matplotlib code that plots the C-alpha trace (Angstrom):
import matplotlib.pyplot as plt

x = [-206.7, -206.8, -205.4, -202.5, -201.6, -201.8, -199.6, -197.1, -197.0, -196.4, -193.6, -192.0, -192.3, -190.8, -187.9, -187.3, -187.3, -184.8, -182.4, -182.6, -182.3, -178.4, -178.0, -180.4, -178.5, -175.1, -176.3, -177.7, -174.4, -172.0, -171.5, -168.7, -166.3, -167.3, -164.8, -163.0, -161.3, -157.8, -157.6, -157.5, -153.9, -153.1, -149.8, -147.5, -147.9, -145.9, -142.1, -141.3, -137.5, -135.8, -135.6, -132.8, -129.6, -129.3, -125.7, -125.3, -125.2, -121.9, -119.7, -119.6, -116.6, -117.1, -116.7, -113.3, -112.8, -113.2, -111.5, -113.6, -113.3, -111.0, -113.1, -112.3, -111.6, -108.5, -105.4, -102.8, -99.4, -97.8, -94.2, -93.9, -92.7, -88.9, -87.6, -84.1, -81.1, -78.2, -74.9, -72.6, -69.8, -66.8, -68.8, -72.5, -74.4, -76.3, -80.0, -83.0, -86.1, -89.5, -92.8, -96.4, -99.1, -100.0, -96.5, -95.1, -91.7, -89.3, -85.8, -84.5, -81.6, -79.0, -75.4, -72.4, -70.0, -67.1, -64.5, -61.7, -59.3, -56.2, -53.9, -51.2, -52.4, -56.1, -59.1, -59.9, -63.7, -64.3, -61.0, -60.3, -56.7, -54.8, -53.6, -51.9, -54.7, -53.8, -56.2, -56.5, -57.8, -61.4, -62.2, -61.6, -59.4, -55.9, -53.0, -51.1, -47.9, -44.7, -44.3, -42.8, -43.7, -47.5, -49.0, -52.5, -54.2, -55.2, -58.7, -59.0, -59.3, -62.4, -62.8, -62.7, -66.2, -67.1, -67.6, -71.2, -73.3, -74.3, -77.2, -76.5, -79.4, -78.4, -82.0, -83.0, -79.5, -79.4, -77.0, -78.9, -78.0, -75.5, -74.6, -75.2, -72.4, -70.2, -67.8, -67.5, -64.0, -65.1, -68.1, -66.0, -63.5, -66.4, -67.5, -64.2, -64.5, -68.1, -69.3, -69.6, -67.2, -64.1, -62.7, -62.9, -62.7, -65.8, -67.0, -70.0, -72.3, -75.0, -78.4, -76.9, -74.4, -71.6, -68.9, -69.5, -66.5, -64.8, -65.4, -69.2, -71.5, -73.1, -76.8, -79.8, -80.3, -76.6, -75.2, -72.1, -70.9, -68.0, -67.8, -65.1, -67.2, -66.5, -64.6, -67.6, -68.1, -71.3, -71.4, -72.2, -74.7, -76.2, -78.5, -77.4, -79.9, -78.7, -80.7, -82.9, -81.9, -85.2, -84.0, -80.7, -78.3, -76.4, -77.3, -80.0, -81.8, -85.1, -86.3, -86.1, -88.2, -90.7, -90.8, -91.5, -94.4, -95.9, -95.7, -97.4, -100.1, -100.5, -99.7, -96.8, -95.5, -92.0, -91.2, -88.5, -85.2, -86.4, -89.2, -86.7, -84.5, -87.4, -88.4, -86.2, -88.5, -88.3, -92.1, -92.4, -94.5, -92.6, -94.6, -94.2, -91.8, -89.4, -89.5, -88.9, -85.8, -84.5, -85.0, -83.3, -80.4, -80.3, -80.3, -77.4, -79.5, -78.8, -75.5, -77.0, -80.2]
y = [-45.3, -49.0, -49.1, -46.9, -49.0, -52.1, -50.6, -49.5, -53.0, -54.4, -52.0, -52.8, -56.5, -56.0, -54.1, -56.8, -59.3, -57.2, -57.0, -60.7, -61.9, -61.6, -63.5, -66.2, -66.5, -66.6, -69.3, -71.3, -71.0, -71.9, -75.6, -76.8, -79.5, -83.0, -84.6, -87.6, -89.6, -91.0, -94.6, -97.1, -98.1, -101.5, -103.0, -104.6, -108.2, -110.8, -110.8, -113.6, -114.5, -115.2, -118.9, -120.9, -121.0, -124.3, -125.0, -126.4, -130.1, -131.9, -131.4, -134.4, -134.4, -135.4, -139.0, -140.2, -139.7, -142.8, -142.6, -143.8, -147.3, -147.8, -149.2, -152.8, -151.7, -149.7, -151.9, -151.3, -152.5, -155.1, -155.9, -159.2, -161.6, -161.6, -161.9, -161.9, -160.6, -158.8, -159.3, -156.3, -156.0, -153.7, -150.6, -151.6, -151.9, -155.1, -155.3, -157.5, -157.0, -157.5, -157.9, -157.1, -159.4, -156.9, -157.1, -153.9, -154.1, -152.2, -152.8, -153.2, -154.5, -152.4, -153.4, -151.2, -151.9, -154.2, -152.1, -153.4, -156.1, -156.2, -159.1, -159.1, -155.8, -156.7, -156.9, -160.5, -159.8, -157.6, -157.9, -154.1, -153.3, -151.6, -148.1, -146.6, -147.8, -149.6, -152.1, -150.0, -147.0, -146.5, -147.6, -145.2, -142.9, -142.5, -143.0, -139.9, -139.2, -138.3, -134.6, -132.7, -135.4, -134.8, -135.4, -135.2, -138.4, -140.7, -142.1, -145.5, -148.5, -150.6, -154.3, -155.8, -156.1, -158.8, -157.7, -156.4, -156.5, -152.9, -151.8, -148.5, -147.0, -144.1, -143.0, -142.8, -141.6, -144.2, -146.7, -149.6, -152.9, -151.1, -153.2, -151.8, -150.5, -149.5, -146.5, -144.0, -145.1, -148.7, -147.6, -145.4, -148.3, -150.5, -147.8, -146.9, -149.5, -148.6, -146.1, -143.1, -143.2, -144.4, -140.8, -137.9, -137.3, -138.4, -138.0, -139.1, -136.3, -136.5, -134.9, -131.5, -131.7, -132.3, -135.0, -138.2, -138.9, -142.2, -143.4, -143.1, -145.3, -144.5, -144.4, -144.3, -140.8, -140.0, -139.1, -139.7, -136.5, -135.3, -131.9, -130.7, -131.8, -134.5, -134.0, -132.5, -130.1, -131.8, -133.0, -136.6, -137.0, -140.4, -141.2, -144.1, -146.8, -149.1, -152.4, -152.5, -149.0, -147.1, -144.3, -143.3, -144.2, -146.8, -149.6, -152.2, -152.7, -153.8, -150.2, -150.6, -153.7, -151.7, -149.0, -151.6, -153.1, -149.7, -149.0, -152.3, -151.5, -148.0, -146.4, -144.6, -144.2, -144.7, -142.7, -142.3, -143.9, -145.1, -147.0, -148.6, -149.5, -151.4, -153.2, -156.2, -158.4, -156.1, -156.0, -152.3, -153.0, -153.8, -156.1, -158.3, -160.7, -157.8, -157.0, -160.7, -160.6, -157.6, -159.2, -162.4, -160.3, -158.4, -161.8, -162.9, -165.7, -164.2, -162.7, -160.4, -158.7]
z = [-83.8, -83.8, -87.4, -86.5, -83.5, -85.6, -88.3, -85.6, -84.2, -87.6, -88.3, -84.9, -85.7, -89.1, -87.7, -85.1, -87.8, -89.8, -86.9, -86.1, -89.7, -89.9, -86.7, -87.8, -91.2, -89.4, -87.0, -89.9, -91.9, -89.1, -88.8, -86.7, -88.2, -87.3, -85.0, -86.3, -83.6, -84.3, -85.4, -82.8, -82.0, -83.3, -82.0, -84.6, -85.4, -83.5, -84.6, -86.9, -87.0, -90.3, -91.3, -89.8, -92.0, -93.8, -95.1, -98.6, -99.1, -98.8, -101.9, -104.2, -106.4, -110.1, -111.0, -112.2, -115.9, -117.9, -121.3, -124.2, -125.2, -128.2, -131.1, -131.9, -135.5, -134.4, -134.4, -131.7, -132.5, -130.2, -131.2, -129.3, -132.0, -132.3, -135.8, -137.2, -135.2, -136.8, -135.1, -134.7, -137.3, -137.5, -138.4, -138.0, -134.8, -134.0, -133.2, -133.1, -135.2, -133.5, -135.5, -134.9, -136.1, -138.8, -140.4, -138.9, -137.3, -135.1, -133.9, -130.3, -128.3, -130.2, -129.7, -130.5, -133.5, -132.7, -134.4, -136.6, -135.4, -137.6, -138.2, -140.9, -142.2, -142.6, -140.3, -139.4, -139.6, -142.6, -144.5, -144.6, -145.2, -142.5, -143.6, -140.6, -138.2, -135.1, -133.5, -130.4, -132.4, -133.5, -137.0, -139.9, -137.8, -139.2, -136.9, -135.7, -137.6, -135.7, -135.1, -138.0, -140.5, -140.7, -144.2, -145.4, -144.4, -147.3, -147.5, -145.8, -148.1, -148.0, -148.1, -151.6, -153.0, -155.5, -159.0, -159.4, -162.5, -162.5, -164.6, -166.3, -168.1, -170.3, -171.1, -167.4, -166.3, -163.5, -162.1, -160.6, -158.8, -156.7, -153.6, -150.1, -148.0, -150.9, -150.5, -153.4, -154.4, -154.8, -156.9, -159.2, -159.6, -160.8, -163.2, -164.8, -167.5, -168.2, -170.8, -170.3, -167.3, -169.2, -169.5, -167.1, -163.4, -161.6, -158.1, -156.0, -154.8, -152.1, -152.3, -151.4, -154.2, -151.7, -152.3, -150.3, -148.1, -148.8, -145.3, -145.9, -147.9, -151.2, -150.8, -153.1, -154.5, -154.7, -158.1, -160.1, -161.8, -163.8, -162.3, -164.7, -167.7, -170.3, -173.5, -175.2, -172.3, -171.0, -167.3, -167.0, -164.1, -163.2, -160.2, -158.0, -157.0, -154.2, -154.1, -151.0, -149.7, -149.5, -147.2, -148.9, -146.1, -148.2, -145.8, -145.9, -142.6, -141.1, -141.5, -145.3, -145.1, -143.0, -145.7, -148.3, -146.3, -145.6, -149.4, -150.2, -147.6, -149.2, -145.9, -147.4, -150.9, -152.3, -155.4, -158.0, -157.3, -153.8, -155.4, -157.9, -154.9, -153.3, -156.5, -156.0, -158.1, -161.1, -161.6, -160.7, -157.6, -154.4, -152.1, -149.0, -151.0, -151.4, -147.7, -147.0, -149.3, -147.4, -144.0, -145.1, -146.3, -143.0, -141.1, -143.4, -144.8, -148.3, -149.5, -152.1, -153.2]

ax = plt.figure().add_subplot(projection="3d")
ax.plot(x, y, z, "-o")
ax.set_aspect("equal")
plt.show()
């Protein structure tokens, strides 16, 4: 009896344990989430204003440009030494030549030509014959003919030039020692007794093969040509070399002396007939002495070159 009661009690205890086991397991498994309080409020830091605006510094303009110093080896021309003066003539302007210490020159103080002044049919200054030109008219301008009697104007005569010793070189086809300020008709008159100009009709041509007007001067580089051909059908063409005329204008001025000096200093080079025109000494090398001869001629201290 006691065993049965004990067994019953064990069964009841086991049943109670079975009923309570799920509740015990559930209680053990349930664990509420841990509470995490919010972070403590922290107010923002104290406001810091932006830095005070600082304007840029006062504008400083660039320094004044200072040009580089010219090296002492560079020569600057100073034309402060007056040289020869050329007085105005009937057709040529007057001027004064000024020199630099290096020998270079330039002209200044130009004066206009005087024009012709005729008396008894000739100009009292240059000796040119009056051919229908009145003293009140400009030089080399033919007088107007009465209406209804107009005729082609004849070329004005030129002052009589002294006989020149022309140097005609047949091999080089040149005519040298031609005087400055010579008109074509005067040159052809000097050549008419010289071979090969004794026969034929000759004319003086400029560099563009155009006839030189008789009121103009024959310059270095012009040519004497028989356009129609000589008796054997061959044109006779000779190059003219005017003594001292290095630029081909037919005149001898201070600019020609300057060209000779620049040639001697090897700053510029004269060639061909222009070199021959500058070779007044005949040694083939124009130098300062040739420029001096030209300047003396320009100043009328010499009558020929």
